[in-house]
N, C-alpha and C positions, 0 to 999 in steps of 0.2 A: 504494500500500500504506500503510495506517495501522497504526502499531505502538502498542500499549499495553504498558507495562512493569508487571510484577507483582513486587512486593517482598513476600516472605514472611518475617515476623519472628516467631519463636517460635510457629509454626503459624497465624498470622493473615495474611491477604492484604490488600495495599493496592495499588490500581491507580493508575498514574501516567501522565501525558502526557509526551511528549518535550519537551525534552531532560532527561536524568537524570544527565548527567555531573557537574554540581556537587553534586547530592544524593549520588551515590556517593562523591565526595571527602569530603563532610562526615561521612558515616557511617564511612568508613575512618579519618578523623582522630579521631573520637570514640572508636572502638574502640582505636586505637593509644595514645590519651591515657589509657586505663584506664577510659573510660566517659564518657558525656555525652548530653544531650538533642539531638535533631535534629528539626526540623519537617518532617513529611511532607506535601507539598501535596496537596490533593484533586484528583481527576480532573476535576471540574466545580465551580468556585467554592467559596467557603467558606474558613474559616481553616486547615484542615488539622488535623493531630494531632501532638503532641510525643511522641516515643518515646525512652526511655532505652536507648541502645545500650551494651553492655559486652562485654569480651572473653569469648569462649566462647558467646555468644548465637547460636543458629542463625538465620542470615540467608541467604536465597537470592534471586536475581534471575532473571526469565525474561521473554521477549518474546512477545507474542501479536499475530498479524496479525488485525485486526478488519474487514477489508474489502478490496476491490480485487482485484488480480491475485494468484494463488497465489504465496507466497514462494518465491524462488529457493533451491535447496538445493545444498550442496556435494556432492561425490561420496561423502561418508560419511553423508549423510542429515541433517546438522545445518543450522542456519541459516547463510546466507552473511554475516550481519551479525556483525562482530567486536566483541568487548567489549574496549575499550582498557585496562581494569583487570585483565583476566585472572581476574575473579571468576566 
């Protein structure tokens, strides 16, 4: 199974490769500090993009299975992959 992470910031989607743990930490720190720029790496090569994150900004994460075996589901129909940040 290949997972691609989708980060949606203020209605715009950014697709990211694994791992995203450090990126999630950077975004959370920027928001907790009252705002700050975080570099969002590209899915395939390139410099990425700097986004200014601030408190109250709508940010969502989702995971997309882009190939291989069907993703395992828990008994509630959600993904079996846990989000260590609870976001």
